[in-house]
C-alpha positions as a LaTeX table, in Angstrom:
\begin{tabular}{lrrr}
\hline
Residue & $x$ (\AA) & $y$ (\AA) & $z$ (\AA) \\
\hline
Met1 & 93.23 & 79.77 & 69.31 \\
Ser2 & 94.51 & 77.72 & 66.42 \\
Tyr3 & 97.52 & 75.41 & 66.59 \\
Ser4 & 100.78 & 76.40 & 64.98 \\
Ser5 & 103.19 & 73.93 & 63.51 \\
Thr6 & 106.93 & 73.63 & 63.19 \\
Gly7 & 106.92 & 70.10 & 61.76 \\
Pro8 & 105.48 & 68.38 & 58.68 \\
Lys9 & 101.88 & 68.57 & 59.90 \\
Pro10 & 99.70 & 71.30 & 58.40 \\
Tyr11 & 99.12 & 74.65 & 60.12 \\
Glu12 & 95.66 & 74.84 & 61.67 \\
Arg13 & 93.90 & 77.89 & 60.26 \\
Ala14 & 91.16 & 79.77 & 62.08 \\
Ser15 & 87.55 & 79.30 & 60.98 \\
Lys16 & 86.27 & 81.74 & 58.36 \\
Ser17 & 82.60 & 81.39 & 59.36 \\
Ser18 & 82.50 & 81.29 & 63.16 \\
His19 & 82.05 & 85.04 & 63.47 \\
His20 & 78.27 & 84.71 & 63.05 \\
His21 & 78.09 & 83.04 & 66.47 \\
Val22 & 79.52 & 86.23 & 67.96 \\
Ile23 & 77.36 & 88.60 & 65.92 \\
Asn24 & 74.13 & 86.78 & 66.76 \\
Asp25 & 74.79 & 86.47 & 70.47 \\
Glu26 & 72.40 & 88.71 & 72.45 \\
Ala27 & 74.84 & 89.06 & 75.34 \\
Val28 & 77.53 & 90.33 & 72.97 \\
Val29 & 75.12 & 92.84 & 71.41 \\
Ala30 & 74.05 & 94.06 & 74.85 \\
Ala31 & 77.67 & 94.43 & 75.94 \\
Leu32 & 78.51 & 96.50 & 72.87 \\
Lys33 & 75.52 & 98.79 & 73.44 \\
Ser34 & 76.72 & 99.48 & 76.97 \\
Leu35 & 80.09 & 100.79 & 75.80 \\
Gln36 & 80.93 & 104.47 & 75.55 \\
Val37 & 83.34 & 105.97 & 73.03 \\
Pro38 & 84.80 & 109.44 & 73.70 \\
Pro39 & 83.16 & 112.01 & 71.41 \\
Lys40 & 85.26 & 113.90 & 68.92 \\
Ala41 & 86.23 & 117.38 & 70.00 \\
Asp42 & 84.40 & 120.19 & 68.22 \\
Thr43 & 85.55 & 123.69 & 67.42 \\
Gly44 & 83.81 & 125.20 & 70.42 \\
Glu45 & 85.39 & 122.78 & 72.89 \\
Val46 & 88.84 & 123.57 & 71.56 \\
Thr47 & 88.44 & 127.32 & 70.99 \\
Lys48 & 87.33 & 128.16 & 74.53 \\
Arg49 & 90.52 & 126.61 & 75.92 \\
Leu50 & 92.97 & 128.23 & 73.51 \\
Ile51 & 95.49 & 130.85 & 74.47 \\
Pro52 & 97.65 & 132.67 & 71.93 \\
Phe53 & 101.30 & 131.74 & 71.57 \\
Met54 & 103.45 & 134.81 & 72.12 \\
Pro55 & 107.19 & 134.27 & 71.58 \\
Val56 & 109.27 & 135.91 & 74.27 \\
Lys57 & 112.90 & 136.81 & 74.76 \\
Thr58 & 114.46 & 134.38 & 77.22 \\
Ser59 & 117.65 & 133.84 & 79.18 \\
Ile60 & 118.16 & 130.38 & 77.63 \\
Leu61 & 121.54 & 129.88 & 75.94 \\
His62 & 121.93 & 126.09 & 76.12 \\
Val63 & 119.81 & 123.02 & 75.40 \\
Val64 & 120.22 & 119.65 & 77.12 \\
Ala65 & 118.20 & 116.74 & 75.74 \\
Val66 & 118.02 & 113.49 & 77.72 \\
Asp67 & 117.01 & 110.28 & 76.00 \\
Gly68 & 117.50 & 106.55 & 76.24 \\
Gly69 & 116.84 & 103.33 & 74.41 \\
Tyr70 & 116.91 & 99.62 & 75.06 \\
Thr71 & 116.57 & 96.32 & 73.28 \\
Glu72 & 116.09 & 92.72 & 74.39 \\
Val73 & 118.66 & 90.22 & 73.15 \\
Pro74 & 118.22 & 86.44 & 73.46 \\
Val75 & 121.30 & 84.73 & 74.81 \\
Arg76 & 119.82 & 81.26 & 74.57 \\
Glu77 & 116.67 & 80.22 & 72.74 \\
Gly78 & 114.48 & 77.20 & 73.37 \\
Phe79 & 113.83 & 76.05 & 76.91 \\
Pro80 & 114.97 & 77.34 & 79.29 \\
Ala81 & 115.48 & 80.60 & 77.43 \\
Ala82 & 117.82 & 83.35 & 78.57 \\
Ala83 & 117.77 & 87.03 & 77.63 \\
Ile84 & 119.57 & 90.27 & 78.39 \\
His85 & 118.33 & 93.83 & 77.99 \\
Phe86 & 120.89 & 96.33 & 76.72 \\
Phe87 & 120.26 & 99.98 & 77.65 \\
Gln88 & 121.95 & 103.10 & 76.35 \\
Phe89 & 121.30 & 106.61 & 77.66 \\
Gly90 & 122.58 & 109.97 & 76.62 \\
Ala91 & 122.56 & 113.65 & 77.53 \\
Leu92 & 123.00 & 115.80 & 74.42 \\
His93 & 124.17 & 119.39 & 74.86 \\
Phe94 & 124.53 & 122.25 & 72.43 \\
Lys95 & 124.38 & 126.03 & 72.38 \\
Ile96 & 121.43 & 127.90 & 70.91 \\
Glu97 & 124.03 & 130.17 & 69.29 \\
Asp98 & 125.49 & 127.27 & 67.30 \\
Leu99 & 122.05 & 126.35 & 65.98 \\
Val100 & 121.33 & 129.94 & 64.94 \\
Lys101 & 124.64 & 130.08 & 63.06 \\
Leu102 & 123.80 & 126.86 & 61.23 \\
Glu103 & 120.46 & 128.28 & 60.12 \\
Ala104 & 122.22 & 131.28 & 58.62 \\
Gln105 & 124.69 & 129.19 & 56.61 \\
Gln106 & 124.00 & 128.22 & 53.04 \\
His107 & 126.18 & 125.12 & 53.34 \\
Val108 & 126.66 & 123.22 & 56.60 \\
Ala109 & 130.08 & 121.71 & 57.26 \\
Pro110 & 130.43 & 118.36 & 59.08 \\
Glu111 & 132.37 & 120.03 & 61.90 \\
Asp112 & 129.44 & 122.39 & 62.46 \\
Ile113 & 127.05 & 119.46 & 62.81 \\
Gln114 & 129.48 & 117.85 & 65.25 \\
Lys115 & 128.96 & 120.79 & 67.59 \\
Leu116 & 125.37 & 119.62 & 67.98 \\
Lys117 & 126.41 & 116.07 & 68.87 \\
Asn118 & 128.19 & 116.69 & 72.17 \\
Ile119 & 126.78 & 113.74 & 74.10 \\
Asp120 & 127.60 & 111.70 & 77.19 \\
Arg121 & 126.61 & 108.04 & 76.93 \\
Leu122 & 125.79 & 105.50 & 79.63 \\
Lys123 & 125.52 & 101.77 & 78.90 \\
Leu124 & 123.82 & 99.09 & 80.99 \\
Pro125 & 123.44 & 95.34 & 80.36 \\
Leu126 & 120.72 & 93.80 & 82.54 \\
Ala127 & 119.98 & 90.08 & 82.73 \\
Thr128 & 116.19 & 89.74 & 82.70 \\
Ser129 & 115.45 & 86.09 & 81.97 \\
Gly130 & 117.19 & 82.77 & 82.52 \\
Ala131 & 120.42 & 84.41 & 83.66 \\
Arg132 & 121.67 & 86.18 & 86.76 \\
Arg133 & 124.85 & 87.48 & 88.33 \\
Arg134 & 127.15 & 84.84 & 89.77 \\
Asp135 & 127.29 & 86.66 & 93.11 \\
Cys136 & 123.49 & 86.67 & 93.48 \\
Gly137 & 121.19 & 83.89 & 94.59 \\
Ser138 & 118.12 & 84.99 & 92.63 \\
Leu139 & 117.06 & 87.01 & 89.61 \\
Arg140 & 115.47 & 89.59 & 91.90 \\
Glu141 & 118.73 & 90.13 & 93.75 \\
Ser142 & 120.63 & 90.20 & 90.45 \\
Val143 & 118.44 & 92.99 & 89.04 \\
Arg144 & 118.66 & 95.01 & 92.25 \\
Lys145 & 122.42 & 94.74 & 92.58 \\
Thr146 & 123.04 & 95.42 & 88.88 \\
Leu147 & 121.06 & 98.67 & 89.05 \\
His148 & 122.74 & 99.70 & 92.31 \\
Asp149 & 126.24 & 99.09 & 90.93 \\
Phe150 & 125.41 & 100.87 & 87.66 \\
Leu151 & 124.17 & 104.01 & 89.42 \\
Ala152 & 127.18 & 103.94 & 91.76 \\
Ala153 & 129.62 & 103.77 & 88.85 \\
Gln154 & 128.13 & 106.41 & 86.54 \\
Lys155 & 129.25 & 110.00 & 87.16 \\
Leu156 & 128.82 & 111.76 & 83.77 \\
Gly157 & 132.25 & 113.32 & 84.14 \\
Glu158 & 131.63 & 114.67 & 87.64 \\
Asp159 & 133.08 & 113.65 & 91.00 \\
Ile160 & 129.78 & 112.33 & 92.35 \\
Ser161 & 127.71 & 109.41 & 91.11 \\
Leu162 & 124.11 & 109.07 & 90.00 \\
Leu163 & 123.53 & 107.12 & 93.21 \\
Asp164 & 124.77 & 110.10 & 95.23 \\
Thr165 & 122.36 & 112.28 & 93.26 \\
Leu166 & 119.55 & 109.86 & 94.10 \\
Ala167 & 120.32 & 110.39 & 97.80 \\
Trp168 & 120.34 & 114.16 & 97.18 \\
Phe169 & 116.90 & 113.82 & 95.61 \\
Val170 & 115.26 & 111.36 & 98.01 \\
Phe171 & 116.51 & 113.02 & 101.20 \\
Arg172 & 116.02 & 116.59 & 99.89 \\
Arg173 & 119.64 & 117.53 & 100.42 \\
Tyr174 & 119.15 & 120.55 & 98.17 \\
Lys175 & 117.28 & 122.34 & 100.97 \\
Ser176 & 119.25 & 124.55 & 103.36 \\
Gln177 & 116.84 & 123.66 & 106.16 \\
Arg178 & 115.24 & 120.22 & 106.26 \\
Glu179 & 112.41 & 118.81 & 108.34 \\
Ala180 & 112.59 & 115.37 & 109.93 \\
Asp181 & 110.39 & 113.92 & 107.16 \\
Asp182 & 112.85 & 115.17 & 104.55 \\
Lys183 & 115.53 & 112.86 & 105.92 \\
Gln184 & 113.65 & 109.61 & 105.51 \\
Trp185 & 111.78 & 107.56 & 102.94 \\
Val186 & 109.23 & 104.82 & 103.51 \\
Leu187 & 109.67 & 101.75 & 101.31 \\
Ser188 & 106.28 & 100.07 & 101.01 \\
Ser189 & 107.57 & 96.55 & 100.29 \\
His190 & 110.62 & 94.54 & 101.25 \\
Pro191 & 113.05 & 93.97 & 98.37 \\
Asp192 & 113.59 & 90.30 & 99.21 \\
Gly193 & 109.95 & 89.54 & 98.38 \\
Lys194 & 109.54 & 87.57 & 101.61 \\
Ser195 & 109.66 & 89.92 & 104.59 \\
Asp196 & 106.84 & 92.31 & 105.39 \\
Gly197 & 106.90 & 96.04 & 104.69 \\
Pro198 & 106.78 & 98.96 & 105.00 \\
Ile199 & 110.36 & 99.82 & 105.92 \\
Glu200 & 111.57 & 103.24 & 106.96 \\
Leu201 & 114.85 & 104.23 & 105.32 \\
Ala202 & 116.50 & 106.93 & 107.43 \\
Glu203 & 119.33 & 108.97 & 105.95 \\
Ala204 & 121.17 & 108.68 & 109.25 \\
Asn205 & 121.25 & 104.88 & 108.89 \\
Met206 & 122.58 & 104.88 & 105.33 \\
Ser207 & 126.11 & 103.57 & 104.82 \\
Ala208 & 128.78 & 105.24 & 102.72 \\
Gly209 & 127.88 & 102.75 & 99.99 \\
Phe210 & 124.25 & 103.92 & 99.97 \\
Thr211 & 122.87 & 100.80 & 101.64 \\
Phe212 & 120.76 & 100.08 & 104.70 \\
Ile213 & 120.40 & 97.09 & 107.00 \\
Cys214 & 116.80 & 95.96 & 107.40 \\
Pro215 & 115.93 & 95.97 & 111.13 \\
Lys216 & 113.54 & 93.05 & 110.60 \\
Ser217 & 115.48 & 90.64 & 108.40 \\
Gly218 & 119.04 & 91.90 & 108.77 \\
Gln219 & 119.41 & 91.91 & 104.98 \\
Thr220 & 120.94 & 94.65 & 102.86 \\
Ile221 & 118.63 & 97.17 & 101.24 \\
Phe222 & 120.01 & 99.35 & 98.43 \\
Leu223 & 119.06 & 103.00 & 98.11 \\
Ser224 & 118.00 & 102.20 & 94.54 \\
Asp225 & 115.33 & 99.90 & 96.00 \\
Val226 & 113.20 & 103.02 & 96.48 \\
Phe227 & 112.14 & 102.47 & 92.86 \\
Arg228 & 110.54 & 99.13 & 93.89 \\
Leu229 & 111.63 & 97.29 & 90.75 \\
His230 & 111.74 & 94.11 & 92.84 \\
Glu231 & 107.95 & 94.09 & 92.71 \\
Arg232 & 108.11 & 93.49 & 88.95 \\
Val233 & 110.64 & 90.65 & 88.99 \\
Glu234 & 109.36 & 87.07 & 88.79 \\
Glu235 & 111.85 & 84.24 & 89.18 \\
Glu236 & 109.90 & 82.03 & 86.75 \\
Thr237 & 108.82 & 84.48 & 84.07 \\
Gly238 & 111.68 & 86.95 & 84.28 \\
Ala239 & 112.20 & 90.68 & 84.70 \\
Ala240 & 111.44 & 92.05 & 81.23 \\
Gly241 & 108.70 & 94.14 & 82.84 \\
Val242 & 111.24 & 96.38 & 84.55 \\
Ala243 & 112.81 & 97.60 & 81.29 \\
Gly244 & 110.50 & 100.58 & 80.81 \\
Tyr245 & 110.88 & 101.60 & 84.44 \\
Val246 & 114.68 & 101.39 & 84.25 \\
Ala247 & 114.66 & 103.63 & 81.17 \\
Gly248 & 112.46 & 106.21 & 82.89 \\
Leu249 & 114.32 & 106.31 & 86.18 \\
Val250 & 117.79 & 106.56 & 84.63 \\
Glu251 & 116.70 & 109.35 & 82.29 \\
His252 & 115.30 & 111.23 & 85.28 \\
Leu253 & 118.47 & 110.67 & 87.31 \\
Val254 & 120.60 & 111.98 & 84.43 \\
Leu255 & 118.41 & 115.11 & 84.38 \\
Leu256 & 118.67 & 115.52 & 88.16 \\
His257 & 122.43 & 114.92 & 88.07 \\
Ile258 & 122.95 & 117.72 & 85.56 \\
Ile259 & 120.70 & 120.10 & 87.50 \\
Arg260 & 122.52 & 119.29 & 90.74 \\
Asn261 & 125.97 & 119.86 & 89.30 \\
Leu262 & 124.92 & 123.13 & 87.72 \\
Leu263 & 123.72 & 124.26 & 91.15 \\
Arg264 & 127.04 & 123.19 & 92.69 \\
Lys265 & 129.25 & 124.96 & 90.17 \\
Asn266 & 127.25 & 127.92 & 88.89 \\
Ala267 & 123.68 & 128.17 & 90.12 \\
Ala268 & 122.98 & 131.19 & 87.91 \\
Ala269 & 123.62 & 129.04 & 84.82 \\
Leu270 & 120.51 & 126.97 & 85.54 \\
Lys271 & 118.40 & 129.85 & 84.21 \\
Gln272 & 120.25 & 129.59 & 80.90 \\
Val273 & 119.47 & 125.92 & 80.20 \\
Leu274 & 116.42 & 124.34 & 78.61 \\
Phe275 & 116.07 & 120.67 & 79.48 \\
Ile276 & 114.16 & 118.41 & 77.11 \\
Met277 & 113.05 & 114.88 & 77.91 \\
Asp278 & 111.71 & 112.41 & 75.38 \\
Arg279 & 108.83 & 111.46 & 77.70 \\
Pro280 & 106.05 & 113.12 & 79.69 \\
Thr281 & 106.77 & 114.72 & 83.05 \\
Gly282 & 105.79 & 111.80 & 85.23 \\
Trp283 & 106.90 & 108.73 & 87.15 \\
Phe284 & 104.81 & 105.67 & 86.42 \\
Gly285 & 103.96 & 102.25 & 87.83 \\
Val286 & 106.07 & 101.14 & 90.77 \\
Thr287 & 108.21 & 104.29 & 90.51 \\
Ala288 & 105.18 & 106.61 & 90.79 \\
Pro289 & 105.83 & 107.76 & 94.40 \\
Met290 & 108.86 & 109.64 & 93.06 \\
His291 & 106.50 & 112.20 & 91.55 \\
Arg292 & 105.95 & 113.71 & 95.01 \\
Leu293 & 109.67 & 114.31 & 95.32 \\
Met294 & 109.71 & 115.94 & 91.89 \\
Leu295 & 106.90 & 118.30 & 92.88 \\
Glu296 & 108.90 & 119.29 & 95.97 \\
Leu297 & 111.98 & 119.90 & 93.85 \\
Asn298 & 109.92 & 121.87 & 91.32 \\
Asn299 & 108.73 & 124.23 & 94.04 \\
Trp300 & 112.20 & 124.68 & 95.48 \\
Leu301 & 113.71 & 125.39 & 92.06 \\
Phe302 & 110.97 & 127.86 & 91.09 \\
Asp303 & 111.41 & 129.66 & 94.43 \\
Ser304 & 115.20 & 129.65 & 94.60 \\
His305 & 116.33 & 129.56 & 90.96 \\
Asn306 & 114.19 & 128.55 & 87.98 \\
Leu307 & 113.51 & 125.50 & 85.85 \\
Phe308 & 113.00 & 125.33 & 82.10 \\
Leu309 & 111.93 & 121.79 & 81.26 \\
Ala310 & 109.82 & 120.30 & 78.48 \\
Gly311 & 108.63 & 116.71 & 78.27 \\
Leu312 & 107.92 & 115.80 & 74.65 \\
Glu313 & 105.55 & 112.99 & 73.67 \\
Lys314 & 105.85 & 111.28 & 70.29 \\
Ser315 & 103.19 & 108.58 & 70.68 \\
Gly316 & 100.17 & 107.68 & 72.75 \\
Ala317 & 96.60 & 108.86 & 73.22 \\
Phe318 & 97.46 & 112.54 & 73.61 \\
Val319 & 99.57 & 112.58 & 70.43 \\
Glu320 & 96.83 & 110.80 & 68.50 \\
His321 & 94.28 & 113.31 & 69.78 \\
Ala322 & 96.53 & 116.20 & 68.78 \\
Ala323 & 96.66 & 114.83 & 65.24 \\
Ala324 & 92.87 & 114.48 & 65.20 \\
Ile325 & 92.24 & 118.12 & 66.17 \\
Gln326 & 95.00 & 119.67 & 64.07 \\
Glu327 & 92.52 & 121.39 & 61.76 \\
Leu328 & 90.66 & 122.84 & 64.77 \\
Leu329 & 93.79 & 124.35 & 66.29 \\
Pro330 & 95.04 & 127.46 & 64.44 \\
Pro331 & 98.79 & 128.05 & 64.19 \\
Ala332 & 100.36 & 130.05 & 67.04 \\
Asn333 & 97.93 & 128.71 & 69.63 \\
Ile334 & 98.17 & 126.62 & 72.79 \\
Leu335 & 95.51 & 124.24 & 74.08 \\
Val336 & 95.83 & 123.87 & 77.85 \\
Leu337 & 94.35 & 120.50 & 78.76 \\
Asp338 & 92.10 & 120.36 & 81.82 \\
Asp339 & 90.48 & 117.34 & 83.45 \\
Glu340 & 87.08 & 117.89 & 81.87 \\
Tyr341 & 88.59 & 117.89 & 78.38 \\
Ile342 & 90.93 & 114.95 & 79.03 \\
Tyr343 & 88.23 & 112.66 & 80.42 \\
Arg344 & 85.73 & 113.67 & 77.75 \\
His345 & 87.90 & 113.43 & 74.64 \\
Ile346 & 91.16 & 111.60 & 75.37 \\
Ser347 & 91.08 & 109.24 & 78.34 \\
Pro348 & 87.60 & 107.79 & 78.94 \\
Gly349 & 87.00 & 107.04 & 82.57 \\
Glu350 & 85.38 & 108.35 & 85.69 \\
Glu351 & 86.76 & 111.72 & 86.70 \\
Asn352 & 87.85 & 112.04 & 90.30 \\
Pro353 & 86.02 & 115.08 & 91.69 \\
Thr354 & 88.77 & 115.93 & 94.18 \\
Arg355 & 91.99 & 114.88 & 92.47 \\
Ala356 & 93.62 & 116.05 & 89.25 \\
Tyr357 & 94.16 & 113.70 & 86.33 \\
Ala358 & 97.14 & 111.36 & 86.94 \\
Ala359 & 97.83 & 113.09 & 90.27 \\
Thr360 & 99.60 & 109.97 & 91.54 \\
Ser361 & 102.24 & 110.01 & 88.81 \\
Tyr362 & 102.53 & 113.40 & 87.04 \\
Tyr363 & 104.55 & 116.39 & 88.18 \\
Gly364 & 103.55 & 118.53 & 85.21 \\
His365 & 100.61 & 119.56 & 83.06 \\
Lys366 & 100.19 & 118.89 & 79.34 \\
Val367 & 99.47 & 121.32 & 76.54 \\
Ile368 & 98.95 & 120.81 & 72.83 \\
Phe369 & 100.92 & 123.44 & 70.97 \\
Arg370 & 100.68 & 124.39 & 67.31 \\
Ser371 & 103.60 & 126.50 & 66.21 \\
Arg372 & 103.45 & 129.37 & 63.75 \\
Gln373 & 104.78 & 126.99 & 61.08 \\
Gly374 & 101.97 & 124.52 & 61.79 \\
Gln375 & 103.83 & 121.76 & 63.66 \\
Met376 & 101.92 & 120.03 & 66.45 \\
Tyr377 & 103.52 & 119.16 & 69.79 \\
Val378 & 102.30 & 117.57 & 72.99 \\
Val379 & 104.41 & 119.21 & 75.67 \\
Ser380 & 104.46 & 118.58 & 79.42 \\
Leu381 & 105.76 & 121.32 & 81.70 \\
Pro382 & 106.62 & 121.00 & 85.41 \\
Val383 & 104.30 & 122.78 & 87.82 \\
Arg384 & 104.11 & 123.64 & 91.51 \\
Glu385 & 100.97 & 121.56 & 91.98 \\
Leu386 & 98.56 & 119.63 & 89.79 \\
Lys387 & 95.15 & 121.21 & 89.26 \\
Lys388 & 91.94 & 119.95 & 87.73 \\
Ser389 & 91.55 & 123.11 & 85.64 \\
Pro390 & 95.00 & 124.62 & 85.16 \\
Lys391 & 95.31 & 128.17 & 83.91 \\
Pro392 & 98.26 & 129.42 & 81.83 \\
Thr393 & 99.66 & 131.08 & 84.95 \\
Asp394 & 99.78 & 127.65 & 86.62 \\
Leu395 & 102.43 & 126.53 & 84.11 \\
Pro396 & 105.61 & 128.49 & 84.90 \\
Asn397 & 107.67 & 129.58 & 81.88 \\
Leu398 & 105.02 & 128.32 & 79.44 \\
Gln399 & 105.64 & 130.90 & 76.70 \\
Ala400 & 109.42 & 130.81 & 77.19 \\
Val401 & 109.66 & 127.04 & 76.84 \\
Leu402 & 107.36 & 126.95 & 73.81 \\
Thr403 & 109.38 & 129.75 & 72.20 \\
His404 & 112.34 & 127.39 & 72.07 \\
Val405 & 110.25 & 124.34 & 71.20 \\
Glu406 & 109.25 & 126.22 & 68.06 \\
Gln407 & 112.83 & 127.35 & 67.44 \\
Leu408 & 114.20 & 123.80 & 67.75 \\
His409 & 111.89 & 122.18 & 65.21 \\
Cys410 & 113.42 & 120.05 & 62.49 \\
Asp411 & 112.12 & 118.32 & 59.39 \\
Met412 & 113.79 & 114.95 & 59.92 \\
Tyr413 & 110.49 & 113.51 & 61.15 \\
Glu414 & 106.95 & 114.75 & 61.54 \\
Asn415 & 106.62 & 117.31 & 64.35 \\
Ala416 & 110.18 & 116.59 & 65.50 \\
Leu417 & 112.58 & 118.59 & 67.63 \\
Leu418 & 116.25 & 118.69 & 66.69 \\
Pro419 & 117.67 & 117.85 & 70.16 \\
Val420 & 115.32 & 114.89 & 70.62 \\
Ala421 & 115.92 & 113.59 & 67.10 \\
Leu422 & 119.70 & 113.84 & 67.48 \\
Ala423 & 119.74 & 112.30 & 70.96 \\
Asn424 & 117.56 & 109.44 & 69.78 \\
Lys425 & 119.83 & 108.81 & 66.81 \\
Leu426 & 122.87 & 108.72 & 69.06 \\
Val427 & 121.54 & 106.39 & 71.80 \\
Ser428 & 118.76 & 104.28 & 70.28 \\
Leu429 & 119.41 & 100.60 & 69.55 \\
Ser430 & 117.80 & 99.53 & 66.30 \\
Ala431 & 116.40 & 96.09 & 65.62 \\
His432 & 118.66 & 95.79 & 62.54 \\
Pro433 & 121.58 & 95.49 & 62.76 \\
Ser434 & 122.20 & 96.59 & 66.38 \\
Ser435 & 120.25 & 93.80 & 68.05 \\
Gln436 & 121.93 & 91.10 & 65.93 \\
Ile437 & 125.37 & 92.48 & 66.75 \\
Leu438 & 124.52 & 92.72 & 70.45 \\
Arg439 & 123.14 & 89.20 & 70.35 \\
Ala440 & 126.36 & 87.80 & 68.93 \\
Phe441 & 128.35 & 89.87 & 71.43 \\
Ala442 & 126.26 & 88.63 & 74.38 \\
Gln443 & 126.34 & 84.99 & 73.32 \\
Ser444 & 130.12 & 85.08 & 72.95 \\
Ser445 & 130.71 & 86.94 & 76.22 \\
Val446 & 128.24 & 85.56 & 78.80 \\
Gly447 & 129.93 & 83.25 & 81.27 \\
Lys448 & 133.38 & 83.79 & 79.79 \\
\hline
\end{tabular}
């Protein structure tokens, strides 16, 4: 690695001739020959997995899109540096009827567009480097307490908090009859980073403030510690690694909160709502154990009510593969992705003979959908259980959800959906000028 320079001395540039040492090295050549690149999909591989898209009449009258964004803002540069992550989340709601009326109008009035921008926003500042809360003795404790307090304060206009909804989710309070295992959760590591785990969190031992007392250390454990973010916080290097997890868990809790309150007020209305998330149907990294709870909830909802949910992907290996096979996928067709296809063409690796792809994190299966207009979408749909070779019947409401995915397309961006595009516009934090404004705001406010 070459030296950089901030002073009067010249910048050290990399050598322009040293590559021949790499090219002529026998070990390098042997290593390259041992590599395997996934083959491109051919027409036969795609065609045998296609099912026709058949639009259906549905009960869906409303769309709710959940999205979030975050940006890192330096509070102090140099050494020691300090930084804060600002998060903003939103749940956008509109009626399908309003969208249909807009399509029929020759000229769209601003007040009509405003009907599609009915959004609830949540904001979270999280110190992730070189700064912590004054009432906390460490960065780890600061991150934990900040998340706990945030979830306890946010209600989205209801009389119960996101933290209460987390308890509803973790302890399966939605069930009329619960087993003993439903009323507890095993935390695999201690949040203080010192004591040994695992720790059993029993609902009966939870305080009114959604906390527990560790029987080993006597320290307070927050219900939000079930996400295990403390495992990704380093006192020296910071907590920037938790940002993606925070975004994912809050977006999921917003979704669960809306579902829960619909069930409380008018359970029949749940069948009239399509939920859209700007992410795949999965919990990842340290939050991955939550996927088991989602599968349980999926089954209960499918048995007792219904669930229309689509997870949209805009980037990543599956989206890139969808673009690569666009010419092989005729309009009005659905490619249901099975393990054989995924491991062969998308995600090179050794296939587990007994476990479905991403079975430790996903609660849904993916499809690649090409609409009748030619747009390409990678859509994840919740399922009862993950299978190595899912059939269309293993994806409940497949045709119904895709009917509205096609209906909600917009031309703002390539292969975009209107709810996702609008939600992203309303909650995302751009690098310019949002981050500069937030930086000035943070620098003038921290410690004041």
